[in-house]
C-alpha positions in Angstrom: 0.0 0.0 0.0 2.8 2.5 0.8 4.4 1.9 -2.6 1.1 2.6 -4.3 0.7 5.8 -2.3 4.2 6.9 -3.3 3.4 6.3 -6.9 0.1 8.3 -6.6 1.8 11.3 -5.2 0.1 14.7 -5.1 2.4 15.9 -7.9 1.4 13.0 -10.1 -2.3 13.6 -9.4 -2.0 17.3 -10.3 -0.1 16.4 -13.5 -2.7 13.9 -14.7 -5.7 16.1 -13.7 -4.1 19.1 -15.4 -3.4 17.1 -18.5 -6.9 15.7 -18.6 -8.4 19.3 -18.4 -6.0 20.5 -21.1 -6.8 17.7 -23.5 -10.6 17.3 -22.7 -11.7 20.9 -22.3 -14.1 22.0 -25.1 -13.0 19.0 -27.1 -16.2 19.0 -29.2 -15.3 22.4 -30.7 -13.3 20.6 -33.4 -16.4 18.8 -34.6 -15.4 15.9 -36.8 -11.8 17.0 -36.8 -10.2 14.9 -39.6 -13.3 13.9 -41.6 -11.3 11.2 -43.4 -11.0 9.2 -40.2 -14.4 10.4 -38.8 -16.2 8.9 -41.8 -14.4 5.6 -41.2 -15.4 5.7 -37.5 -19.0 6.4 -38.6 -18.8 3.3 -40.9 -17.1 1.1 -38.3 -19.6 2.0 -35.6 -22.4 0.5 -37.7 -20.8 -2.3 -39.8 -18.6 -5.0 -38.4 -16.7 -5.6 -41.7 -16.1 -1.8 -42.0 -14.7 -1.9 -38.5 -12.4 -4.9 -39.1 -10.9 -3.5 -42.2 -11.1 0.3 -41.6 -13.5 1.0 -44.4 -14.3 4.6 -45.4 -17.9 3.7 -45.7 -20.3 1.1 -44.3 -20.9 -0.4 -47.8 -17.1 -1.3 -47.8 -15.9 0.2 -51.1 -12.4 1.1 -49.9 -10.4 1.3 -46.7 -8.4 4.2 -45.2 -4.7 4.1 -46.1 -3.6 2.8 -42.7 -4.0 -0.3 -40.6 -7.1 0.4 -38.4 -6.2 -0.2 -34.8 -6.6 3.5 -33.9 -10.1 3.4 -35.6 -11.0 0.3 -33.5 -10.6 2.4 -30.3 -12.9 5.1 -31.6 -15.3 2.6 -33.1 -15.8 0.9 -29.8 -16.5 4.2 -28.1 -19.0 5.2 -30.8 -20.8 1.8 -30.5 -21.1 2.3 -26.7 -21.9 6.0 -26.5 -23.3 6.7 -30.0 -21.3 8.3 -32.9 -20.5 11.9 -32.1 -17.5 14.2 -32.1 -17.2 13.6 -28.3 -17.4 9.8 -28.4 -14.8 9.9 -31.2 -12.3 12.3 -29.6 -12.5 11.5 -25.9 -10.6 8.2 -26.3 -7.8 10.2 -28.0 -7.5 12.6 -25.1 -7.6 9.8 -22.6 -4.8 8.1 -24.4 -2.8 11.3 -24.1 -3.4 11.4 -20.3 -2.3 7.7 -20.2 0.8 8.4 -22.2 1.8 11.1 -19.7 1.2 8.7 -16.8 3.2 5.9 -18.3 6.0 8.2 -19.2 6.0 9.4 -15.5 6.2 5.8 -14.3 9.1 5.0 -16.7 11.2 8.1 -15.8 10.5 7.7 -12.1 12.0 4.2 -12.1 15.2 5.5 -13.8 15.7 8.9 -12.2 13.2 9.5 -9.4 10.0 11.4 -9.0 11.4 14.9 -9.7 12.7 13.9 -13.1 9.4 12.0 -13.7 7.3 15.1 -13.0 9.5 17.2 -15.2 9.2 14.7 -18.1 5.5 14.4 -17.6 4.9 18.2 -17.7 7.1 18.5 -20.8 5.1 15.9 -22.7 1.8 17.3 -21.6 2.9 20.9 -22.6 4.4 20.0 -26.0 2.3 21.8 -28.6 2.1 18.9 -31.1 1.0 16.6 -28.3 -1.9 18.8 -27.3 -2.8 19.0 -31.0 -2.8 15.2 -31.7 -4.3 14.1 -28.4 -7.3 16.3 -29.2 -7.6 15.0 -32.8 -8.7 11.7 -34.4 -5.5 10.8 -36.4 -3.8 7.5 -35.5 -0.9 9.2 -33.7 -2.5 9.1 -30.2 -2.6 5.3 -30.1 0.9 5.1 -31.7 2.5 7.3 -29.1 0.8 5.6 -26.2 2.0 2.2 -27.4 5.5 3.4 -27.9 5.7 4.9 -24.5 4.3 1.7 -23.0 6.9 -0.3 -25.0 9.7 1.9 -23.6 8.4 1.4 -20.0 8.4 -2.4 -20.5 11.9 -2.3 -22.0 13.1 -0.3 -18.9 11.5 -2.9 -16.7 13.3 -5.7 -18.7 16.6 -4.0 -18.0 16.2 -4.1 -14.2 17.9 -6.6 -12.0 16.2 -10.0 -11.9 13.6 -8.8 -14.4 11.6 -11.4 -16.3 12.2 -11.6 -20.1 8.4 -11.3 -20.5 8.8 -7.6 -19.9 10.7 -7.5 -23.2 8.1 -9.6 -24.9 5.5 -7.1 -23.6 7.5 -4.3 -25.2 7.4 -6.1 -28.5 3.7 -6.5 -28.3 3.2 -2.8 -27.6 5.3 -1.9 -30.6 3.3 -4.4 -32.7 0.0 -2.7 -31.7 1.7 0.6 -32.5 2.3 -0.8 -36.0 -1.4 -1.6 -36.4 -2.0 2.1 -35.7 0.6 3.6 -38.1 2.5 0.9 -39.7 6.3 1.1 -40.1 6.7 4.4 -38.2 6.2 2.3 -35.0 9.4 0.4 -35.8 11.7 3.4 -35.5 12.0 2.9 -31.8 13.3 -0.7 -32.1 17.0 0.1 -32.5 17.0 2.1 -29.2 15.0 -0.5 -27.3 17.3 -3.2 -28.5 20.5 -1.3 -27.8 19.3 -0.4 -24.2 18.6 -4.0 -23.4 21.7 -5.3 -25.1 23.8 -2.9 -23.0 22.0 -3.0 -19.7 20.0 -6.3 -19.6 20.5 -8.2 -16.4 21.5 -11.6 -17.9 24.4 -12.9 -20.0 25.1 -11.5 -23.4 23.9 -14.8 -25.0 20.7 -14.6 -23.0 20.2 -11.0 -23.9 20.5 -11.7 -27.6 18.1 -14.6 -27.4 15.6 -12.4 -25.5 15.8 -9.8 -28.2 15.0 -12.5 -30.7 12.0 -13.4 -28.6 10.9 -9.8 -28.5 11.3 -9.5 -32.3 9.0 -12.5 -32.6 6.5 -10.7 -30.4 6.5 -7.7 -32.7 6.0 -9.9 -35.8 3.2 -11.9 -34.2 1.3 -8.9 -32.7 1.5 -6.9 -35.9 1.6 -9.7 -38.5 -1.6 -11.5 -37.6 -3.6 -8.6 -39.1 -1.5 -8.4 -42.3 -1.9 -12.2 -42.8 -5.7 -11.9 -42.1 -6.1 -9.2 -44.8 -3.9 -10.9 -47.3 -5.6 -14.3 -46.9 -9.2 -12.9 -46.9 -10.8 -13.2 -50.3 -10.5 -9.9 -52.1 -14.1 -10.0 -53.3 -15.3 -10.3 -49.7 -13.6 -7.3 -48.3 -13.1 -3.6 -49.2 -10.2 -2.5 -51.5 -7.0 -1.7 -49.6 -6.8 2.1 -49.9 -3.3 3.5 -50.7 -2.3 0.5 -52.7 -2.3 0.0 -56.4 -2.9 -3.8 -56.3 -5.3 -4.2 -53.4 -2.6 -5.4 -51.1 -1.9 -4.5 -47.5 1.7 -5.7 -47.9 2.1 -3.3 -50.8 0.7 -0.5 -48.6 3.0 -1.4 -45.7 6.2 -1.6 -47.7 5.4 1.0 -50.4 3.1 3.9 -49.9 3.4 3.8 -46.1 6.9 2.3 -46.0 10.0 2.9 -47.9 8.2 5.3 -50.2 8.0 7.7 -47.3 11.8 7.7 -47.1 12.6 7.8 -50.8 9.7 9.9 -52.1 8.9 7.2 -54.6 5.2 6.8 -53.6 3.1 5.4 -56.4 -0.3 7.0 -56.0 1.0 10.0 -54.2 0.8 13.6 -55.3 4.4 14.4 -55.9 7.2 15.5 -53.6 6.5 18.8 -51.8 9.6 18.6 -49.6 11.9 21.5 -50.0 13.3 21.5 -46.4 15.0 18.1 -46.3 17.9 18.2 -43.8 18.8 18.7 -40.2 17.1 22.1 -40.0 13.6 20.7 -40.8 12.7 20.1 -37.2 13.4 23.8 -36.4 12.0 25.2 -39.6 8.7 26.8 -40.4 6.9 23.5 -41.0 7.9 21.7 -37.8 9.7 24.0 -35.4 6.6 25.2 -33.5 5.3 21.7 -33.2 8.4 20.1 -31.6 11.6 22.2 -31.8 11.3 24.1 -28.5 13.3 21.7 -26.3 15.0 19.6 -28.9 18.5 21.1 -28.3 18.0 20.8 -24.6 17.1 17.1 -25.0 20.3 16.5 -27.0 22.5 18.3 -24.4 20.8 16.5 -21.5 21.2 13.1 -23.2 24.9 13.6 -23.9 25.6 15.1 -20.5 23.7 12.3 -18.8 25.7 9.6 -20.6 28.9 11.4 -19.6 27.8 11.6 -15.9 26.9 7.9 -15.8 29.9 6.6 -17.8 31.4 5.0 -14.7 28.2 3.4 -13.5 27.7 -0.4 -13.6 26.7 -1.9 -16.9 23.1 -2.5 -15.7 22.7 1.1 -14.3 19.0 1.9 -14.9 19.5 5.6 -15.4 22.1 5.1 -18.2 19.8 2.4 -19.7 17.0 4.9 -19.8 19.2 7.5 -21.4 20.2 5.1 -24.1 16.6 4.1 -24.7 15.0 7.6 -24.8 18.0 9.2 -26.4 18.2 6.5 -29.1 14.5 6.9 -29.8 15.0 10.6 -30.2 18.1 10.3 -32.4 16.7 7.7 -34.9 13.3 9.3 -35.2 14.7 12.8 -35.6 17.1 11.7 -38.3 14.4 9.9 -40.2 11.9 12.8 -40.0 14.6 15.3 -41.0 15.7 13.4 -44.1 12.7 11.5 -45.4 11.8 12.6 -49.0 8.2 11.3 -49.1 5.0 12.5 -47.5 5.8 13.9 -44.1 3.5 16.2 -42.1 4.5 18.4 -39.1 2.2 16.6 -36.7 4.2 13.4 -37.2 6.7 14.9 -34.8 4.4 14.0 -31.9 6.4 10.7 -31.9 9.4 12.7 -30.7 7.6 14.3 -27.8 8.0 11.5 -25.2 11.7 11.0 -26.1 12.4 14.7 -25.7 10.5 14.9 -22.4 12.2 11.8 -20.9 15.7 12.9 -22.1 15.3 16.4 -20.6 13.7 15.0 -17.4 16.5 12.5 -16.7 19.4 14.6 -18.0 18.5 17.8 -16.3 18.0 16.0 -13.0 21.5 14.4 -13.3 23.0 17.8 -14.1 21.3 19.4 -11.1 22.6 16.7 -8.8 26.1 17.5 -10.2 25.8 21.2 -9.9 29.0 21.5 -7.9 30.9 20.4 -11.0 31.7 23.4 -13.2 31.2 21.3 -16.3 27.6 20.4 -15.2 26.9 24.1 -14.4 28.2 25.2 -17.8 26.0 22.6 -19.5 23.0 23.8 -17.6 23.6 27.4 -18.4 24.2 26.8 -22.1 21.0 24.7 -22.3 18.9 27.4 -20.7 20.5 30.1 -23.0 20.0 28.1 -26.2 16.4 27.1 -25.2 15.2 30.6 -24.5 16.8 32.1 -27.6 15.3 29.4 -29.8 11.9 30.0 -28.1 12.1 33.7 -29.0 13.0 32.9 -32.6 10.0 30.4 -32.9 7.7 32.9 -31.2 8.7 35.6 -33.7 7.1 33.7 -36.5 3.8 34.8 -35.0 4.9 38.3 -34.3 1.5 39.7 -33.4 0.8 37.0 -30.8 2.0 37.8 -27.2 5.0 39.9 -28.3 5.9 40.6 -24.7 6.5 36.9 -24.0 9.6 36.9 -26.1 11.1 39.8 -24.2 10.3 38.2 -20.8 11.7 34.8 -21.5 14.9 36.1 -23.1 15.5 38.6 -20.4 14.7 36.3 -17.4 16.3 33.3 -19.1 19.6 34.9 -19.9 19.7 36.3 -16.4 19.0 32.9 -14.9 21.7 31.3 -17.1 24.2 33.8 -15.8 23.3 33.1 -12.2 23.5 29.4 -12.8 27.2 29.9 -13.8 27.6 31.6 -10.4 25.9 28.7 -8.6 28.8 28.0 -6.2 28.3 31.5 -4.7 24.6 31.1 -4.1 23.0 29.6 -1.1 20.7 26.6 -1.4 17.5 28.6 -1.5 18.8 31.1 -4.0 20.1 28.3 -6.1 16.8 26.5 -6.2 15.0 29.8 -7.0 17.3 30.4 -9.9 16.7 26.9 -11.2 12.9 27.4 -10.9 13.1 30.7 -12.9 15.3 29.0 -15.6 12.9 26.1 -15.8 9.9 28.4 -16.2 11.6 30.4 -18.9 12.4 27.2 -20.8 8.8 25.9 -20.6 6.9 29.2 -20.9 6.9 29.5 -24.6 5.9 25.9 -25.5 3.4 25.9 -22.7 1.7 29.1 -24.1 1.7 27.6 -27.5 0.2 24.4 -26.2 -2.6 26.3 -24.4 -3.5 28.3 -27.5 -3.4 25.1 -29.6 -5.8 23.4 -27.2 -8.1 26.4 -27.3 -8.2 26.5 -31.1 -10.6 24.2 -33.0 -8.9 22.1 -35.6 -10.1 20.3 -38.7 -8.8 18.9 -42.0 -6.1 16.4 -42.7 -3.1 18.6 -41.7 -3.9 20.5 -38.4 -1.4 23.0 -37.2 -0.3 24.2 -33.7 -0.4 27.7 -32.3 -2.9 30.6 -32.8 -5.7 30.1 -35.4 -4.6 30.9 -38.9 -5.5 30.0 -42.4 -3.3 28.2 -44.9 -2.0 24.7 -45.3 -3.2 22.4 -48.1 -6.9 22.5 -47.6 -9.4 23.9 -50.1 -12.5 25.7 -49.1 -15.6 23.8 -50.1 -13.9 20.5 -50.6 -10.7 19.2 -52.2 -7.6 17.2 -51.4 -7.1 17.8 -47.7 -10.4 19.4 -46.7 -14.0 18.1 -46.9 -17.0 19.8 -48.3 -19.9 20.8 -46.0 -23.0 20.5 -48.2 -25.7 23.1 -47.9 -29.2 22.1 -46.9 -30.7 21.6 -50.4 -27.8 19.4 -51.5 -28.0 17.4 -48.3 -31.7 16.8 -48.7 -31.3 15.7 -52.3 -28.4 13.3 -51.6 -30.1 11.8 -48.5 -33.4 11.2 -50.3 -34.1 7.4 -50.6 -30.5 6.8 -49.5 -31.5 3.5 -47.9 -32.6 2.2 -51.3 -29.0 2.2 -52.6 -25.7 0.6 -51.6 -24.1 4.0 -51.9 -26.1 7.2 -51.8 -23.5 8.9 -53.9 -20.0 8.6 -55.3 -17.3 11.2 -55.6 -13.6 11.3 -56.3 -11.4 11.3 -53.2 -11.9 10.1 -49.7 -12.1 13.6 -48.1 -14.8 14.7 -50.6 -16.7 11.5 -49.8 -16.3 12.0 -46.1 -17.9 15.4 -46.1 -21.0 14.2 -47.8 -21.2 10.9 -45.9 -21.0 12.6 -42.5 -23.7 15.1 -43.6 -26.3 12.5 -44.9 -25.4 9.6 -42.6 -25.3 7.2 -45.5 -22.5 5.4 -47.4 -20.7 7.5 -50.0 -18.2 5.8 -52.4 -14.7 7.4 -52.3 -13.6 6.8 -55.9 -9.8 6.4 -56.0 -9.3 6.5 -52.2 -7.5 9.4 -50.4 -5.7 10.9 -53.4 -8.1 9.7 -56.1 -5.3 7.7 -57.5 -6.2 4.1 -56.4 -7.7 1.9 -59.1 -10.9 1.4 -57.0 -13.3 1.1 -58.5 -12.2 0.6 -62.1 -14.4 2.1 -64.8 -15.8 -1.3 -65.6 -16.7 -1.9 -62.0 -18.3 1.5 -61.6 -20.4 1.0 -64.8 -21.6 -2.4 -63.4 -22.5 -0.8 -60.1 -24.5 1.9 -61.9 -26.2 -0.6 -64.1 -27.2 -2.6 -61.1 -28.7 0.5 -59.4 -26.2 0.5 -56.5 -25.2 4.2 -56.8 -27.7 7.0 -56.8 -25.7 10.2 -57.5 -22.3 11.1 -58.7 -21.0 14.4 -57.2 -18.5 16.4 -59.1 -15.6 17.4 -56.9 -12.1 18.9 -57.1 -9.6 16.4 -58.5 -6.6 15.6 -56.4 -3.6 17.0 -58.3 -3.5 20.3 -56.4 -2.8 22.2 -59.6 0.4 20.3 -60.3 1.3 17.7 -62.9 -0.9 14.6 -62.8 -0.1 12.4 -59.9 1.3 8.9 -60.3 -1.0 5.9 -59.8 -4.2 5.0 -61.4 -6.3 7.4 -63.6 -9.5 5.4 -63.2 -11.1 8.2 -61.3 -10.6 10.5 -64.3 -12.1 8.0 -66.6 -15.1 7.5 -64.3 -15.7 11.3 -64.1 -15.5 11.7 -67.9 -17.8 8.7 -68.4 -20.4 10.1 -66.1 -20.2 13.6 -67.7 -20.6 12.0 -71.2 -23.5 9.8 -70.4 -25.6 11.6 -67.8 -27.2 15.0 -67.4 -25.6 17.4 -65.0 -27.7 19.2 -62.4 -26.5 22.0 -60.1 -27.7 22.0 -56.5 -26.5 24.6 -54.0 -23.6 25.4 -56.4 -22.5 21.8 -56.7 -22.8 19.7 -59.9 -24.4 16.3 -59.4 -25.5 13.5 -61.7 -28.5 11.3 -61.0 -27.2 7.9 -62.1 -30.7 6.4 -62.1 -32.5 8.8 -64.3 -31.6 7.0 -67.5 -29.2 4.3 -68.5 -26.4 5.5 -70.7 -26.7 4.7 -74.4 -23.3 3.1 -74.5 -20.6 2.0 -72.0 -16.9 2.6 -72.6 -16.3 0.6 -69.5 -17.3 -2.7 -71.0 
């Protein structure tokens, strides 16, 4: 009982309650958030097949372009509480609170409760964390599973620990794979290195244990890949994001090595002009994650230096290897990947940054009588506040006084840290508190305003509300249309008489109409409109069989650039409909009633 009470300390309670308020407050303001995933939750909450495969619609035309574990969590909530923005988003927020709690538990075992509280607050107050734990993308489940895997790996490194902790870590990473595929595997080198260095058994046993853990990853992730591959293709939806209806192709190609090389068949071309080490501090990602990144690197290196003489199995050094390795590998991949990469992906760095700073800063503070440790602390504070001022300057009209305050107070605190040997204990602690507040003030302010701002679309952004990004008003590649009342009424009429009430090119276009009319809408071509699903021949057959009521004309998915790679079936379908059916404009949107008359000829046969 006493151990449990120590774990549930007042500091932890305040941390978790504060995180819950931050992530749950006014959560419904974002509405359906990312309608691409919201439509899939709507489908999965009413159809078991759609839930199993992650279909975009309840009639199971095509899946989302990810494995669906994150959707399963939201599907279950929607089935229990009814489908609504709250039932969809609350599980995401609770997973964020859980991630903070598990991170606290992991860091506490390695460096004590003070380091754990610092790490927990840093994670909770990271802008991109507040963004994604209040949103319905797969990243919330991914991050929770990776933090849980790190905790289990740390437990496996402890004296007399069971190898089953390492197996549990493998299972957690496998579940993370089912949320966001190969991105989950980026932590494995760090997990393996930490256990190989600090595991409690012989080297041979440690290697065998790592093999067992690797098997756990394969089994916990691979069962679903095998299930989809072995399931008859005509009895399941098309696998979105692939060109050959294959989840293996999706895993290795579009969501795998294609993200590294930029060779993503079915993608929309390479928009990356910031490839390199500066990306994480640049205009696209800096405000999401860059605030404490230099501090994390300094704290990791300093922590490893300070523990260099510790026994091989030292838990603090093992934790630094684990979290620092996670940070290094993921940061390098995000910085240099040439394929599709969005700023919010950086939420995967947040736990590693938080843990590295929490552990490393605590070690430096304990060694504050050493001039080298003091110099490292002062330099870290100086770099952090100057970087914060630079990041804040990108929103020059937002809280301009904050830059002045944190730089002035932060530089002063850094100078006093250098004079630490001349300060008394109380003064020293006061200076440390001021320095810490200056380092956290900017990201905390950005986090609060991020949580207070409603977000929607496929690429949400942190910070004060602003326009921009890749969305298009009224519907397009990365935003969804919101049909006006007359169009909604027309599309919803007799919807239960058809397999699909309507069809439109692109999943985001389809999601907007589907959420409005609460009936299946076929997403022709999947997310980008470049998947060969359905083919023109299949679409013609569906029309002839009376399965589709309307075709809605929407923006095609090339974003004004050269035609994308992948299938052009969606273009052929659009042209066939325009040639053979009569256009009607409702509320400014062109639609075609596919039941009014059968076409005189069919180029799809």
